C-alpha positions in Angstrom: -8.0 11.2 3.7 -7.7 8.3 1.1 -5.3 6.8 1.9 -4.5 3.5 1.3 -2.0 0.2 0.0 -4.2 0.1 -3.7 -1.7 -1.9 -6.1 1.1 -2.0 -3.8 2.4 -5.7 -5.1 1.0 -5.5 -8.9 1.4 -9.0 -9.9 3.0 -7.5 -13.4 5.6 -5.2 -11.6 9.1 -5.9 -12.2 9.2 -5.9 -8.1 6.5 -7.8 -6.6 6.2 -5.6 -3.3 6.9 -1.2 -3.4 7.1 -1.4 0.3 10.3 -3.2 1.5 13.2 -2.0 3.3 16.9 -3.1 4.1 17.3 -6.2 6.3 19.7 -5.3 8.8 19.0 -1.7 9.3 15.1 -2.1 9.4 15.2 -5.1 11.1 17.0 -2.8 14.3 14.7 -0.1 13.2 11.7 -2.3 14.2 13.0 -3.8 16.9 13.8 -0.6 18.6 10.1 0.5 17.3 8.3 -2.2 19.0 9.8 -1.6 22.3 9.4 1.9 22.2 5.2 1.2 21.7 5.6 -0.2 24.9 6.0 3.1 26.7 4.2 5.6 24.2 1.1 7.1 25.8 -1.6 6.9 23.8 -3.2 9.5 21.5 -6.6 9.9 21.5 -8.6 11.2 18.2 -12.4 11.6 17.7 -13.9 8.6 15.7 -14.8 10.7 13.0 -15.6 7.6 11.0 -13.7 5.1 8.7 -10.1 5.8 7.8 -8.6 3.5 5.2 -5.6 2.7 3.6 -7.1 2.2 0.6 -7.7 2.4 -3.0 -4.8 4.7 -3.1 -1.1 4.2 -2.6 0.1 6.5 0.3 -1.1 5.0 3.6 -3.2 7.0 6.0 -1.8 8.5 9.3 -4.7 7.0 11.5 -5.1 3.7 12.9 -8.3 1.8 13.9 -8.2 2.4 17.7 -8.0 0.1 20.2 -9.7 -3.1 20.3 -11.5 -2.2 16.8 -10.9 -4.5 13.6 -10.9 -3.6 10.1 -11.1 -5.7 6.6 -10.0 -4.0 3.6 -10.4 -6.2 0.5 -10.8 -5.7 -3.2 -10.6 -7.2 -6.7 -7.4 -6.0 -8.9 -6.8 -5.8 -12.5 -3.5 -5.2 -14.2 -2.6 -5.1 -18.1 0.1 -4.5 -19.7 2.1 -4.7 -23.2 5.8 -4.3 -23.5 8.6 -5.5 -26.5 5.3 -7.8 -28.1 4.8 -9.3 -24.6 1.1 -9.1 -23.6 0.6 -9.8 -20.0 -3.0 -10.0 -18.0 -3.3 -10.8 -14.0 -6.2 -10.9 -11.7 -5.5 -10.4 -8.0 -7.2 -10.0 -4.7 -5.9 -7.3 -2.6 -6.8 -8.0 1.5 -5.2 -5.9 4.5 -6.6 -6.8 7.6 -5.7 -4.4 10.8 -6.3 -4.5 14.6 -6.1 -2.0 16.9 -3.7 -3.1 19.5 -3.6 0.4 21.5 -5.0 3.7 20.6 -2.1 4.8 18.7 -0.8 1.2 17.1 -2.3 -1.6 14.8 -1.2 -4.6 13.9 -1.2 -5.7 10.0 -1.7 -8.9 8.1 -1.7 -8.3 4.0 -1.6 -9.9 1.1 -2.3 -9.9 -2.4 -4.5 -12.7 -2.1 -5.2 -15.0 -4.8 -3.9 -14.2 -8.1 -4.1 -15.4 -11.1 -1.8 -14.6 -14.7 -1.8 -14.6 -18.4 1.3 -13.8 -20.3 1.4 -14.2 -24.5 4.1 -13.8 -26.7 5.4 -15.3 -29.9 1.8 -16.7 -30.0 2.4 -18.9 -26.7 0.5 -18.6 -23.7 1.6 -19.5 -20.2 -1.0 -19.0 -17.0 0.0 -19.3 -13.9 -2.4 -19.3 -10.6 -2.0 -19.6 -6.8 -1.5 -17.4 -3.5 0.7 -14.4 -3.4 3.0 -13.8 -0.1 1.6 -12.4 3.0 3.2 -9.1 5.0 3.2 -8.8 8.6 3.4 -5.4 9.7 2.7 -2.2 12.7 1.3 1.0 12.1 2.4 3.6 14.3 0.7 6.6 14.7 3.4 9.3 16.0 1.1 12.7 15.8 -1.8 14.4 15.3 -2.9 17.1 12.6 -3.8 20.2 13.4 -6.8 21.3 11.9 -5.6 24.9 10.0 -3.3 22.5 8.2 0.2 23.7 10.2 1.1 20.6 10.7 0.7 17.0 9.5 -0.7 13.6 11.0 1.9 11.3 11.3 2.9 7.6 11.2 5.4 4.8 10.7 4.8 2.0 9.1 7.2 -1.5 9.3 6.2 -4.5 7.5 8.2 -7.9 6.7 7.3 -9.9 3.5 7.3 -13.9 4.0 7.6 -16.3 1.4 4.5 -17.9 2.3 3.0 -17.5 -1.3 2.3 -20.5 -4.0 5.7 -21.4 -5.6 4.8 -19.0 -8.7 4.6 -16.1 -6.6 7.1 -16.8 -3.6 9.5 -14.0 -2.8 12.5 -14.9 -1.7 13.6 -14.5 2.1 12.0 -12.4 4.5 11.8 -8.6 3.3 11.4 -5.5 5.7 10.1 -2.0 4.6 10.2 1.1 6.5 7.8 4.1 5.7 6.7 7.4 6.8 3.4 9.0 5.9 2.7 12.5 6.6 -0.8 14.1 5.8 -2.4 17.8 5.9 -6.0 18.8 6.1 -5.9 21.9 3.8 -8.9 24.5 3.3 -12.0 23.9 1.4 -12.1 20.1 2.8 -8.8 18.8 0.8 -6.2 16.9 1.8 -3.1 16.2 1.1 -0.7 13.3 1.9 3.3 12.2 1.3 4.9 8.5 1.8 8.7 8.1 2.0 10.2 4.7 2.4 12.4 2.2 2.0 12.2 -1.2 0.6 14.6 -4.2 -0.3 14.4 -7.4 -2.5 16.1 -9.5 -4.4 17.0 -9.4 -8.1 17.1 -12.0 -10.9 20.6 -13.1 -9.9 19.5 -13.3 -6.2 21.0 -10.2 -4.9 19.5 -8.7 -2.3 19.3 -4.5 -3.2 17.7 -1.8 -1.7 15.0 0.4 -3.4 12.7 3.3 -2.2 9.3 4.7 -2.6 8.0 8.4 -2.7 4.5 9.2 -3.3 2.1 12.1 -3.3 -1.4 12.2 -3.5 -4.4 14.8 -3.0 -7.9 14.0 -1.7 -10.8 15.9 -2.9 -14.1 16.1 -1.9 -17.3 15.6 -4.0 -20.4 15.6 -1.6 -21.1 14.5 1.5 -20.2 11.4 1.5 -18.4 11.0 -2.1 -14.6 12.2 -2.0 -12.2 11.6 -4.9 -8.4 11.6 -5.1 -5.3 12.1 -7.6 -1.8 10.8 -6.9 2.1 10.6 -8.5 3.1 7.5 -6.9 6.6 6.0 -7.4 5.7 2.7 -5.7 9.6 1.2 -6.3 12.2 3.4 -7.1 15.3 1.5 -8.3 17.9 0.5 -11.0 17.5 -1.2 -14.4 19.2 -3.9 -13.2 16.8 -4.5 -10.1 13.9 -4.2 -12.4 13.5 -0.3 -12.6 11.1 2.3 -11.5 7.5 1.1 -11.1 5.7 5.1 -11.1 2.2 5.4 -11.9 -0.6 8.2 -12.3 -3.7 7.4 -10.0 -6.9 8.6 -9.7 -10.2 7.1 -7.9 -13.2 7.6 -5.6 -14.5 6.3 -2.4 -18.2 6.1 -1.0 -18.8 5.9 2.8 -21.9 4.3 3.1 -21.6 4.2 6.8 -19.5 5.5 9.7 -18.1 2.1 9.4 -18.6 1.1 5.8 -16.5 2.5 2.8 -16.9 1.5 -1.1 -14.0 2.2 -3.2 -12.7 2.2 -7.0 -9.7 3.6 -9.0 -7.7 3.3 -12.0 -3.7 3.4 -12.0 -2.0 4.5 -15.1 1.8 3.5 -16.0 4.2 6.1 -16.8 7.5 4.3 -16.6 8.7 1.3 -18.6 8.7 -0.9 -15.3 5.1 -0.3 -14.2 2.2 -2.0 -16.0 0.4 -0.1 -18.6 -2.9 0.0 -16.6 -4.4 -1.3 -13.4 -8.2 -0.9 -11.8 -9.3 -1.7 -8.5 -12.8 -2.0 -6.9 -12.8 -2.4 -3.1 -14.6 -3.1 0.0 -13.7 -1.8 3.6 -15.4 -2.5 6.7 -14.8 -1.7 10.5 -16.1 -3.9 13.2 
């Protein structure tokens, strides 16, 4: 399954991150889940090679496995033109994953180094620095059936910290919760759905809750190559809070070995608040 963080936090998107949830309610959910992890037995799964959370937006339900470490890093480019304003952005999205148990992994995620360029009315503003970081847990709660009758499933709980440079720093700690499910289909196809909630602050510094809803289809090409197509509602909220960020996505992965993967993807914005175009190329390595 080609599951990924992809362009979860495009510097050009109105909402800096599309993976956040309500602070009070989700903080309680995260606390209960963390406590529950100590009593859930490990879910053993055969090692079928590296399973990544990129380059698409829908996350995989798989964890990296106890004691395993995985790095997924990339370069991403965004381009947008709206109401006479031209915007360009460059970033280095990176996800670190460590298997605390067979069915639980700890995560550190960031857009890394960020550079933006905005031009309007003959003037150009440039900014560069580092994006916020996000701490998270992925909890694999169910294996999928080989005949596709039931999906593999996982919960993801993240909290974004105001840790970036002043130009890209968010306001306060912003939690999120997502549930992802993926099915094995005939002819080695696969399908995934992810839904969730996130919390952010708008331009008036007021908290609001947004939604996440995305679906992806994985397509085999040849032995080590796969493709995906996807519709991703990365941020679903009112215009007052930045509007909906919805994209049509497609990409490729190339698994060079059981522990090494290269990938690329392109994202086309189909809502006003989404960047017109985004593109990424990345590498994932498991240790």
